[in-house]
PDB file of the backbone (N, CA, C, O) and the ligand in Angstrom, with CONECT records:
HET     ZN  A 101       1
ATOM      1  N   MET A   1     -11.314   5.994 -12.060  1.00  0.00           N
ATOM      2  CA  MET A   1     -12.562   5.467 -11.366  1.00  0.00           C
ATOM      3  C   MET A   1     -12.923   6.448 -10.266  1.00  0.00           C
ATOM      4  O   MET A   1     -12.088   7.237  -9.824  1.00  0.00           O
ATOM      5  N   LYS A   2     -14.192   6.392  -9.823  1.00  0.00           N
ATOM      6  CA  LYS A   2     -14.644   7.209  -8.761  1.00  0.00           C
ATOM      7  C   LYS A   2     -14.235   6.587  -7.388  1.00  0.00           C
ATOM      8  O   LYS A   2     -14.334   5.380  -7.165  1.00  0.00           O
ATOM      9  N   CYS A   3     -13.777   7.483  -6.501  1.00  0.00           N
ATOM     10  CA  CYS A   3     -13.349   7.086  -5.162  1.00  0.00           C
ATOM     11  C   CYS A   3     -14.539   6.549  -4.382  1.00  0.00           C
ATOM     12  O   CYS A   3     -15.597   7.175  -4.344  1.00  0.00           O
ATOM     13  N   VAL A   4     -14.365   5.403  -3.770  1.00  0.00           N
ATOM     14  CA  VAL A   4     -15.511   4.802  -2.957  1.00  0.00           C
ATOM     15  C   VAL A   4     -15.570   5.383  -1.485  1.00  0.00           C
ATOM     16  O   VAL A   4     -16.553   5.221  -0.763  1.00  0.00           O
ATOM     17  N   ILE A   5     -14.474   6.049  -1.116  1.00  0.00           N
ATOM     18  CA  ILE A   5     -14.394   6.560   0.233  1.00  0.00           C
ATOM     19  C   ILE A   5     -15.104   7.939   0.331  1.00  0.00           C
ATOM     20  O   ILE A   5     -16.003   8.112   1.154  1.00  0.00           O
ATOM     21  N   CYS A   6     -14.715   8.863  -0.468  1.00  0.00           N
ATOM     22  CA  CYS A   6     -15.325  10.201  -0.385  1.00  0.00           C
ATOM     23  C   CYS A   6     -16.375  10.418  -1.360  1.00  0.00           C
ATOM     24  O   CYS A   6     -17.121  11.388  -1.226  1.00  0.00           O
ATOM     25  N   LYS A   7     -16.517   9.542  -2.411  1.00  0.00           N
ATOM     26  CA  LYS A   7     -17.549   9.551  -3.375  1.00  0.00           C
ATOM     27  C   LYS A   7     -17.604  10.759  -4.268  1.00  0.00           C
ATOM     28  O   LYS A   7     -18.545  10.937  -5.042  1.00  0.00           O
ATOM     29  N   THR A   8     -16.581  11.594  -4.158  1.00  0.00           N
ATOM     30  CA  THR A   8     -16.537  12.804  -5.038  1.00  0.00           C
ATOM     31  C   THR A   8     -15.316  12.873  -5.831  1.00  0.00           C
ATOM     32  O   THR A   8     -15.360  13.430  -6.928  1.00  0.00           O
ATOM     33  N   GLY A   9     -14.195  12.352  -5.383  1.00  0.00           N
ATOM     34  CA  GLY A   9     -12.936  12.385  -6.065  1.00  0.00           C
ATOM     35  C   GLY A   9     -12.803  11.426  -7.128  1.00  0.00           C
ATOM     36  O   GLY A   9     -13.569  10.463  -7.165  1.00  0.00           O
ATOM     37  N   GLN A  10     -11.877  11.597  -8.028  1.00  0.00           N
ATOM     38  CA  GLN A  10     -11.491  10.683  -9.072  1.00  0.00           C
ATOM     39  C   GLN A  10     -10.130  10.164  -8.734  1.00  0.00           C
ATOM     40  O   GLN A  10      -9.321  10.849  -8.108  1.00  0.00           O
ATOM     41  N   THR A  11      -9.872   8.912  -9.164  1.00  0.00           N
ATOM     42  CA  THR A  11      -8.497   8.343  -8.886  1.00  0.00           C
ATOM     43  C   THR A  11      -7.627   8.492 -10.133  1.00  0.00           C
ATOM     44  O   THR A  11      -8.115   8.486 -11.263  1.00  0.00           O
ATOM     45  N   HIS A  12      -6.360   8.622  -9.895  1.00  0.00           N
ATOM     46  CA  HIS A  12      -5.414   8.811 -10.936  1.00  0.00           C
ATOM     47  C   HIS A  12      -4.154   7.979 -10.621  1.00  0.00           C
ATOM     48  O   HIS A  12      -3.793   7.824  -9.454  1.00  0.00           O
ATOM     49  N   PRO A  13      -3.482   7.442 -11.667  1.00  0.00           N
ATOM     50  CA  PRO A  13      -2.309   6.642 -11.400  1.00  0.00           C
ATOM     51  C   PRO A  13      -1.283   7.496 -10.699  1.00  0.00           C
ATOM     52  O   PRO A  13      -1.106   8.676 -11.001  1.00  0.00           O
ATOM     53  N   GLY A  14      -0.572   6.830  -9.696  1.00  0.00           N
ATOM     54  CA  GLY A  14       0.470   7.578  -8.936  1.00  0.00           C
ATOM     55  C   GLY A  14       1.298   6.660  -8.160  1.00  0.00           C
ATOM     56  O   GLY A  14       1.277   5.452  -8.391  1.00  0.00           O
ATOM     57  N   ILE A  15       2.048   7.196  -7.220  1.00  0.00           N
ATOM     58  CA  ILE A  15       2.902   6.383  -6.340  1.00  0.00           C
ATOM     59  C   ILE A  15       2.521   6.731  -4.946  1.00  0.00           C
ATOM     60  O   ILE A  15       2.327   7.899  -4.605  1.00  0.00           O
ATOM     61  N   THR A  16       2.410   5.698  -4.125  1.00  0.00           N
ATOM     62  CA  THR A  16       2.088   5.911  -2.750  1.00  0.00           C
ATOM     63  C   THR A  16       2.931   5.109  -1.757  1.00  0.00           C
ATOM     64  O   THR A  16       3.714   4.244  -2.148  1.00  0.00           O
ATOM     65  N   THR A  17       2.763   5.402  -0.498  1.00  0.00           N
ATOM     66  CA  THR A  17       3.447   4.653   0.547  1.00  0.00           C
ATOM     67  C   THR A  17       2.359   3.775   1.273  1.00  0.00           C
ATOM     68  O   THR A  17       1.313   4.288   1.671  1.00  0.00           O
ATOM     69  N   VAL A  18       2.626   2.491   1.427  1.00  0.00           N
ATOM     70  CA  VAL A  18       1.633   1.533   2.003  1.00  0.00           C
ATOM     71  C   VAL A  18       2.179   1.172   3.324  1.00  0.00           C
ATOM     72  O   VAL A  18       3.295   0.659   3.409  1.00  0.00           O
ATOM     73  N   THR A  19       1.406   1.429   4.419  1.00  0.00           N
ATOM     74  CA  THR A  19       1.813   0.998   5.802  1.00  0.00           C
ATOM     75  C   THR A  19       0.877  -0.132   6.196  1.00  0.00           C
ATOM     76  O   THR A  19      -0.344   0.000   6.112  1.00  0.00           O
ATOM     77  N   LEU A  20       1.453  -1.230   6.621  1.00  0.00           N
ATOM     78  CA  LEU A  20       0.745  -2.379   7.082  1.00  0.00           C
ATOM     79  C   LEU A  20       1.085  -2.743   8.499  1.00  0.00           C
ATOM     80  O   LEU A  20       2.269  -2.704   8.833  1.00  0.00           O
ATOM     81  N   GLN A  21       0.195  -3.080   9.334  1.00  0.00           N
ATOM     82  CA  GLN A  21       0.521  -3.458  10.658  1.00  0.00           C
ATOM     83  C   GLN A  21      -0.071  -4.822  10.978  1.00  0.00           C
ATOM     84  O   GLN A  21      -1.269  -5.021  10.777  1.00  0.00           O
ATOM     85  N   ARG A  22       0.720  -5.767  11.468  1.00  0.00           N
ATOM     86  CA  ARG A  22       0.243  -7.060  11.811  1.00  0.00           C
ATOM     87  C   ARG A  22       0.922  -7.418  13.109  1.00  0.00           C
ATOM     88  O   ARG A  22       2.148  -7.334  13.173  1.00  0.00           O
ATOM     89  N   ASP A  23       0.203  -7.815  14.163  1.00  0.00           N
ATOM     90  CA  ASP A  23       0.747  -8.110  15.433  1.00  0.00           C
ATOM     91  C   ASP A  23       1.711  -6.985  15.892  1.00  0.00           C
ATOM     92  O   ASP A  23       1.327  -5.826  16.057  1.00  0.00           O
ATOM     93  N   LYS A  24       3.002  -7.405  16.091  1.00  0.00           N
ATOM     94  CA  LYS A  24       3.917  -6.301  16.541  1.00  0.00           C
ATOM     95  C   LYS A  24       4.725  -5.711  15.422  1.00  0.00           C
ATOM     96  O   LYS A  24       5.610  -4.891  15.670  1.00  0.00           O
ATOM     97  N   THR A  25       4.437  -6.119  14.138  1.00  0.00           N
ATOM     98  CA  THR A  25       5.275  -5.706  13.078  1.00  0.00           C
ATOM     99  C   THR A  25       4.590  -4.627  12.262  1.00  0.00           C
ATOM    100  O   THR A  25       3.406  -4.713  11.938  1.00  0.00           O
ATOM    101  N   VAL A  26       5.383  -3.599  11.938  1.00  0.00           N
ATOM    102  CA  VAL A  26       4.915  -2.561  11.015  1.00  0.00           C
ATOM    103  C   VAL A  26       5.764  -2.555   9.823  1.00  0.00           C
ATOM    104  O   VAL A  26       6.989  -2.493   9.924  1.00  0.00           O
ATOM    105  N   VAL A  27       5.142  -2.618   8.667  1.00  0.00           N
ATOM    106  CA  VAL A  27       5.896  -2.649   7.415  1.00  0.00           C
ATOM    107  C   VAL A  27       5.450  -1.485   6.604  1.00  0.00           C
ATOM    108  O   VAL A  27       4.266  -1.278   6.339  1.00  0.00           O
ATOM    109  N   VAL A  28       6.474  -0.704   6.204  1.00  0.00           N
ATOM    110  CA  VAL A  28       6.197   0.454   5.360  1.00  0.00           C
ATOM    111  C   VAL A  28       6.838   0.158   3.997  1.00  0.00           C
ATOM    112  O   VAL A  28       8.029  -0.139   3.911  1.00  0.00           O
ATOM    113  N   ILE A  29       6.007   0.247   2.907  1.00  0.00           N
ATOM    114  CA  ILE A  29       6.550  -0.016   1.619  1.00  0.00           C
ATOM    115  C   ILE A  29       6.379   1.237   0.731  1.00  0.00           C
ATOM    116  O   ILE A  29       5.275   1.726   0.493  1.00  0.00           O
ATOM    117  N   ARG A  30       7.509   1.709   0.273  1.00  0.00           N
ATOM    118  CA  ARG A  30       7.416   2.979  -0.437  1.00  0.00           C
ATOM    119  C   ARG A  30       7.411   2.750  -1.963  1.00  0.00           C
ATOM    120  O   ARG A  30       7.738   1.678  -2.472  1.00  0.00           O
ATOM    121  N   ASP A  31       7.029   3.803  -2.633  1.00  0.00           N
ATOM    122  CA  ASP A  31       7.014   3.756  -4.103  1.00  0.00           C
ATOM    123  C   ASP A  31       6.167   2.650  -4.702  1.00  0.00           C
ATOM    124  O   ASP A  31       6.554   1.936  -5.627  1.00  0.00           O
ATOM    125  N   VAL A  32       4.958   2.556  -4.099  1.00  0.00           N
ATOM    126  CA  VAL A  32       4.069   1.514  -4.610  1.00  0.00           C
ATOM    127  C   VAL A  32       3.164   2.178  -5.691  1.00  0.00           C
ATOM    128  O   VAL A  32       2.522   3.188  -5.404  1.00  0.00           O
ATOM    129  N   PRO A  33       3.109   1.639  -6.885  1.00  0.00           N
ATOM    130  CA  PRO A  33       2.204   2.150  -7.831  1.00  0.00           C
ATOM    131  C   PRO A  33       0.752   1.944  -7.456  1.00  0.00           C
ATOM    132  O   PRO A  33       0.398   0.835  -7.058  1.00  0.00           O
ATOM    133  N   ALA A  34      -0.108   2.937  -7.556  1.00  0.00           N
ATOM    134  CA  ALA A  34      -1.500   2.827  -7.065  1.00  0.00           C
ATOM    135  C   ALA A  34      -2.407   3.847  -7.818  1.00  0.00           C
ATOM    136  O   ALA A  34      -1.921   4.777  -8.461  1.00  0.00           O
ATOM    137  N   GLU A  35      -3.669   3.641  -7.714  1.00  0.00           N
ATOM    138  CA  GLU A  35      -4.592   4.666  -8.178  1.00  0.00           C
ATOM    139  C   GLU A  35      -4.900   5.535  -6.922  1.00  0.00           C
ATOM    140  O   GLU A  35      -5.246   5.002  -5.867  1.00  0.00           O
ATOM    141  N   ILE A  36      -4.775   6.814  -7.050  1.00  0.00           N
ATOM    142  CA  ILE A  36      -4.841   7.691  -5.875  1.00  0.00           C
ATOM    143  C   ILE A  36      -5.890   8.723  -6.053  1.00  0.00           C
ATOM    144  O   ILE A  36      -5.908   9.402  -7.080  1.00  0.00           O
ATOM    145  N   CYS A  37      -6.794   8.882  -5.079  1.00  0.00           N
ATOM    146  CA  CYS A  37      -7.884   9.810  -5.177  1.00  0.00           C
ATOM    147  C   CYS A  37      -7.343  11.236  -5.117  1.00  0.00           C
ATOM    148  O   CYS A  37      -6.489  11.581  -4.301  1.00  0.00           O
ATOM    149  N   ASP A  38      -7.911  12.080  -6.066  1.00  0.00           N
ATOM    150  CA  ASP A  38      -7.353  13.477  -6.078  1.00  0.00           C
ATOM    151  C   ASP A  38      -7.971  14.336  -4.982  1.00  0.00           C
ATOM    152  O   ASP A  38      -7.507  15.443  -4.706  1.00  0.00           O
ATOM    153  N   ASP A  39      -9.082  13.781  -4.330  1.00  0.00           N
ATOM    154  CA  ASP A  39      -9.768  14.550  -3.275  1.00  0.00           C
ATOM    155  C   ASP A  39      -9.323  14.215  -1.962  1.00  0.00           C
ATOM    156  O   ASP A  39      -8.834  15.086  -1.242  1.00  0.00           O
ATOM    157  N   CYS A  40      -9.462  12.891  -1.538  1.00  0.00           N
ATOM    158  CA  CYS A  40      -9.189  12.509  -0.180  1.00  0.00           C
ATOM    159  C   CYS A  40      -7.791  11.875  -0.008  1.00  0.00           C
ATOM    160  O   CYS A  40      -7.274  11.814   1.108  1.00  0.00           O
ATOM    161  N   GLY A  41      -7.212  11.427  -1.062  1.00  0.00           N
ATOM    162  CA  GLY A  41      -5.864  10.771  -1.042  1.00  0.00           C
ATOM    163  C   GLY A  41      -5.872   9.289  -0.755  1.00  0.00           C
ATOM    164  O   GLY A  41      -4.822   8.668  -0.593  1.00  0.00           O
ATOM    165  N   GLU A  42      -7.059   8.730  -0.695  1.00  0.00           N
ATOM    166  CA  GLU A  42      -7.150   7.213  -0.499  1.00  0.00           C
ATOM    167  C   GLU A  42      -6.528   6.605  -1.758  1.00  0.00           C
ATOM    168  O   GLU A  42      -6.655   7.098  -2.879  1.00  0.00           O
ATOM    169  N   TYR A  43      -5.826   5.463  -1.470  1.00  0.00           N
ATOM    170  CA  TYR A  43      -5.203   4.793  -2.546  1.00  0.00           C
ATOM    171  C   TYR A  43      -5.790   3.370  -2.830  1.00  0.00           C
ATOM    172  O   TYR A  43      -6.245   2.683  -1.915  1.00  0.00           O
ATOM    173  N   TYR A  44      -5.764   2.977  -4.067  1.00  0.00           N
ATOM    174  CA  TYR A  44      -6.293   1.689  -4.448  1.00  0.00           C
ATOM    175  C   TYR A  44      -5.119   0.875  -5.166  1.00  0.00           C
ATOM    176  O   TYR A  44      -4.497   1.338  -6.122  1.00  0.00           O
ATOM    177  N   LEU A  45      -4.889  -0.319  -4.637  1.00  0.00           N
ATOM    178  CA  LEU A  45      -3.846  -1.145  -5.296  1.00  0.00           C
ATOM    179  C   LEU A  45      -4.505  -2.114  -6.270  1.00  0.00           C
ATOM    180  O   LEU A  45      -5.593  -2.614  -5.987  1.00  0.00           O
ATOM    181  N   SER A  46      -3.911  -2.376  -7.342  1.00  0.00           N
ATOM    182  CA  SER A  46      -4.338  -3.372  -8.305  1.00  0.00           C
ATOM    183  C   SER A  46      -4.062  -4.729  -7.640  1.00  0.00           C
ATOM    184  O   SER A  46      -3.266  -4.863  -6.711  1.00  0.00           O
ATOM    185  N   GLU A  47      -4.787  -5.734  -8.189  1.00  0.00           N
ATOM    186  CA  GLU A  47      -4.729  -7.078  -7.578  1.00  0.00           C
ATOM    187  C   GLU A  47      -3.350  -7.653  -7.452  1.00  0.00           C
ATOM    188  O   GLU A  47      -2.979  -8.158  -6.393  1.00  0.00           O
ATOM    189  N   PRO A  48      -2.541  -7.583  -8.572  1.00  0.00           N
ATOM    190  CA  PRO A  48      -1.164  -8.219  -8.450  1.00  0.00           C
ATOM    191  C   PRO A  48      -0.310  -7.369  -7.585  1.00  0.00           C
ATOM    192  O   PRO A  48       0.532  -7.957  -6.905  1.00  0.00           O
ATOM    193  N   ILE A  49      -0.390  -6.162  -7.509  1.00  0.00           N
ATOM    194  CA  ILE A  49       0.354  -5.313  -6.636  1.00  0.00           C
ATOM    195  C   ILE A  49       0.015  -5.562  -5.203  1.00  0.00           C
ATOM    196  O   ILE A  49       0.916  -5.684  -4.373  1.00  0.00           O
ATOM    197  N   ALA A  50      -1.224  -5.642  -4.884  1.00  0.00           N
ATOM    198  CA  ALA A  50      -1.720  -5.875  -3.529  1.00  0.00           C
ATOM    199  C   ALA A  50      -1.163  -7.222  -3.033  1.00  0.00           C
ATOM    200  O   ALA A  50      -0.671  -7.319  -1.909  1.00  0.00           O
ATOM    201  N   ARG A  51      -1.247  -8.274  -3.896  1.00  0.00           N
ATOM    202  CA  ARG A  51      -0.691  -9.580  -3.542  1.00  0.00           C
ATOM    203  C   ARG A  51       0.792  -9.462  -3.157  1.00  0.00           C
ATOM    204  O   ARG A  51       1.248  -9.991  -2.143  1.00  0.00           O
ATOM    205  N   ARG A  52       1.491  -8.767  -3.990  1.00  0.00           N
ATOM    206  CA  ARG A  52       2.962  -8.664  -3.801  1.00  0.00           C
ATOM    207  C   ARG A  52       3.259  -7.917  -2.528  1.00  0.00           C
ATOM    208  O   ARG A  52       4.163  -8.302  -1.788  1.00  0.00           O
ATOM    209  N   VAL A  53       2.518  -6.848  -2.247  1.00  0.00           N
ATOM    210  CA  VAL A  53       2.725  -6.044  -1.016  1.00  0.00           C
ATOM    211  C   VAL A  53       2.435  -6.903   0.216  1.00  0.00           C
ATOM    212  O   VAL A  53       3.183  -6.906   1.193  1.00  0.00           O
ATOM    213  N   TYR A  54       1.300  -7.642   0.126  1.00  0.00           N
ATOM    214  CA  TYR A  54       0.953  -8.502   1.356  1.00  0.00           C
ATOM    215  C   TYR A  54       1.971  -9.602   1.498  1.00  0.00           C
ATOM    216  O   TYR A  54       2.287  -9.999   2.620  1.00  0.00           O
ATOM    217  N   ALA A  55       2.522 -10.133   0.351  1.00  0.00           N
ATOM    218  CA  ALA A  55       3.441 -11.247   0.453  1.00  0.00           C
ATOM    219  C   ALA A  55       4.754 -10.697   1.137  1.00  0.00           C
ATOM    220  O   ALA A  55       5.324 -11.334   2.023  1.00  0.00           O
ATOM    221  N   ASP A  56       5.184  -9.515   0.688  1.00  0.00           N
ATOM    222  CA  ASP A  56       6.386  -8.828   1.329  1.00  0.00           C
ATOM    223  C   ASP A  56       6.076  -8.661   2.851  1.00  0.00           C
ATOM    224  O   ASP A  56       6.950  -8.953   3.667  1.00  0.00           O
ATOM    225  N   ALA A  57       4.919  -8.225   3.235  1.00  0.00           N
ATOM    226  CA  ALA A  57       4.653  -7.998   4.604  1.00  0.00           C
ATOM    227  C   ALA A  57       4.613  -9.297   5.457  1.00  0.00           C
ATOM    228  O   ALA A  57       5.033  -9.333   6.613  1.00  0.00           O
ATOM    229  N   ASP A  58       4.093 -10.330   4.821  1.00  0.00           N
ATOM    230  CA  ASP A  58       4.143 -11.655   5.499  1.00  0.00           C
ATOM    231  C   ASP A  58       5.579 -12.128   5.752  1.00  0.00           C
ATOM    232  O   ASP A  58       5.867 -12.716   6.794  1.00  0.00           O
ATOM    233  N   GLY A  59       6.453 -11.876   4.819  1.00  0.00           N
ATOM    234  CA  GLY A  59       7.893 -12.252   5.022  1.00  0.00           C
ATOM    235  C   GLY A  59       8.536 -11.493   6.108  1.00  0.00           C
ATOM    236  O   GLY A  59       9.391 -12.019   6.821  1.00  0.00           O
ATOM    237  N   THR A  60       8.146 -10.249   6.259  1.00  0.00           N
ATOM    238  CA  THR A  60       8.690  -9.385   7.338  1.00  0.00           C
ATOM    239  C   THR A  60       8.174  -9.908   8.673  1.00  0.00           C
ATOM    240  O   THR A  60       8.955 -10.064   9.611  1.00  0.00           O
ATOM    241  N   VAL A  61       6.820 -10.194   8.782  1.00  0.00           N
ATOM    242  CA  VAL A  61       6.326 -10.705  10.051  1.00  0.00           C
ATOM    243  C   VAL A  61       6.954 -11.996  10.402  1.00  0.00           C
ATOM    244  O   VAL A  61       7.195 -12.241  11.584  1.00  0.00           O
ATOM    245  N   GLN A  62       7.247 -12.865   9.440  1.00  0.00           N
ATOM    246  CA  GLN A  62       7.869 -14.166   9.823  1.00  0.00           C
ATOM    247  C   GLN A  62       9.238 -13.975  10.331  1.00  0.00           C
ATOM    248  O   GLN A  62       9.719 -14.789  11.119  1.00  0.00           O
ATOM    249  N   ARG A  63       9.934 -12.877   9.896  1.00  0.00           N
ATOM    250  CA  ARG A  63      11.312 -12.682  10.428  1.00  0.00           C
ATOM    251  C   ARG A  63      11.269 -11.970  11.757  1.00  0.00           C
ATOM    252  O   ARG A  63      12.314 -11.666  12.333  1.00  0.00           O
ATOM    253  N   GLN A  64       9.961 -11.674  12.301  1.00  0.00           N
ATOM    254  CA  GLN A  64       9.825 -11.013  13.552  1.00  0.00           C
ATOM    255  C   GLN A  64      10.505  -9.672  13.697  1.00  0.00           C
ATOM    256  O   GLN A  64      10.950  -9.297  14.781  1.00  0.00           O
ATOM    257  N   VAL A  65      10.580  -8.960  12.597  1.00  0.00           N
ATOM    258  CA  VAL A  65      11.048  -7.565  12.672  1.00  0.00           C
ATOM    259  C   VAL A  65       9.992  -6.694  13.167  1.00  0.00           C
ATOM    260  O   VAL A  65       8.826  -6.904  12.834  1.00  0.00           O
ATOM    261  N   GLU A  66      10.330  -5.677  13.982  1.00  0.00           N
ATOM    262  CA  GLU A  66       9.251  -4.750  14.480  1.00  0.00           C
ATOM    263  C   GLU A  66       8.886  -3.677  13.456  1.00  0.00           C
ATOM    264  O   GLU A  66       7.705  -3.383  13.270  1.00  0.00           O
ATOM    265  N   VAL A  67       9.801  -3.135  12.845  1.00  0.00           N
ATOM    266  CA  VAL A  67       9.597  -2.077  11.918  1.00  0.00           C
ATOM    267  C   VAL A  67      10.476  -2.268  10.723  1.00  0.00           C
ATOM    268  O   VAL A  67      11.683  -2.453  10.879  1.00  0.00           O
ATOM    269  N   GLU A  68       9.918  -2.230   9.519  1.00  0.00           N
ATOM    270  CA  GLU A  68      10.756  -2.415   8.361  1.00  0.00           C
ATOM    271  C   GLU A  68      10.222  -1.397   7.258  1.00  0.00           C
ATOM    272  O   GLU A  68       9.021  -1.246   7.029  1.00  0.00           O
ATOM    273  N   ILE A  69      11.218  -0.732   6.615  1.00  0.00           N
ATOM    274  CA  ILE A  69      10.846   0.127   5.516  1.00  0.00           C
ATOM    275  C   ILE A  69      11.419  -0.470   4.257  1.00  0.00           C
ATOM    276  O   ILE A  69      12.625  -0.683   4.136  1.00  0.00           O
ATOM    277  N   GLN A  70      10.504  -0.746   3.292  1.00  0.00           N
ATOM    278  CA  GLN A  70      11.033  -1.366   2.017  1.00  0.00           C
ATOM    279  C   GLN A  70      10.655  -0.445   0.899  1.00  0.00           C
ATOM    280  O   GLN A  70       9.870   0.490   1.062  1.00  0.00           O
ATOM    281  N   ARG A  71      11.218  -0.724  -0.211  1.00  0.00           N
ATOM    282  CA  ARG A  71      10.906   0.047  -1.450  1.00  0.00           C
ATOM    283  C   ARG A  71      10.272  -1.019  -2.412  1.00  0.00           C
ATOM    284  O   ARG A  71      10.789  -2.122  -2.586  1.00  0.00           O
ATOM    285  N   TYR A  72       9.142  -0.620  -3.009  1.00  0.00           N
ATOM    286  CA  TYR A  72       8.527  -1.634  -3.864  1.00  0.00           C
ATOM    287  C   TYR A  72       9.358  -1.624  -5.142  1.00  0.00           C
ATOM    288  O   TYR A  72       9.611  -0.572  -5.729  1.00  0.00           O
ATOM    289  N   ALA A  73       9.778  -2.819  -5.561  1.00  0.00           N
ATOM    290  CA  ALA A  73      10.556  -2.902  -6.893  1.00  0.00           C
ATOM    291  C   ALA A  73       9.734  -3.777  -7.761  1.00  0.00           C
ATOM    292  O   ALA A  73       9.429  -4.923  -7.430  1.00  0.00           O
ATOM    293  N   ALA A  74       9.380  -3.221  -8.877  1.00  0.00           N
ATOM    294  CA  ALA A  74       8.529  -3.951  -9.883  1.00  0.00           C
ATOM    295  C   ALA A  74       9.278  -5.148 -10.445  1.00  0.00           C
ATOM    296  O   ALA A  74       8.744  -5.872 -11.285  1.00  0.00           O
TER     297      ALA A  74
HETATM  298 ZN    ZN A 101     -11.569  10.054  -2.269  1.00  0.00          ZN2+
END
């Protein structure tokens, strides 16, 4: 698909690192499958993967961890 950020790049399947920040918690999730723009590097998560990533981040926030690095496991 065409990248909506830079409007010139095309996205391709790949692996990215997602960083989410909520309140005092930073969650870094590595090895997340995503569509990645070959021009600007913006990534797009599919619906089920995004849900999973946000659910993981919610769990970390609830444990009041300040920084956590996770690995996405399918
Ligand atoms: Zn782009």
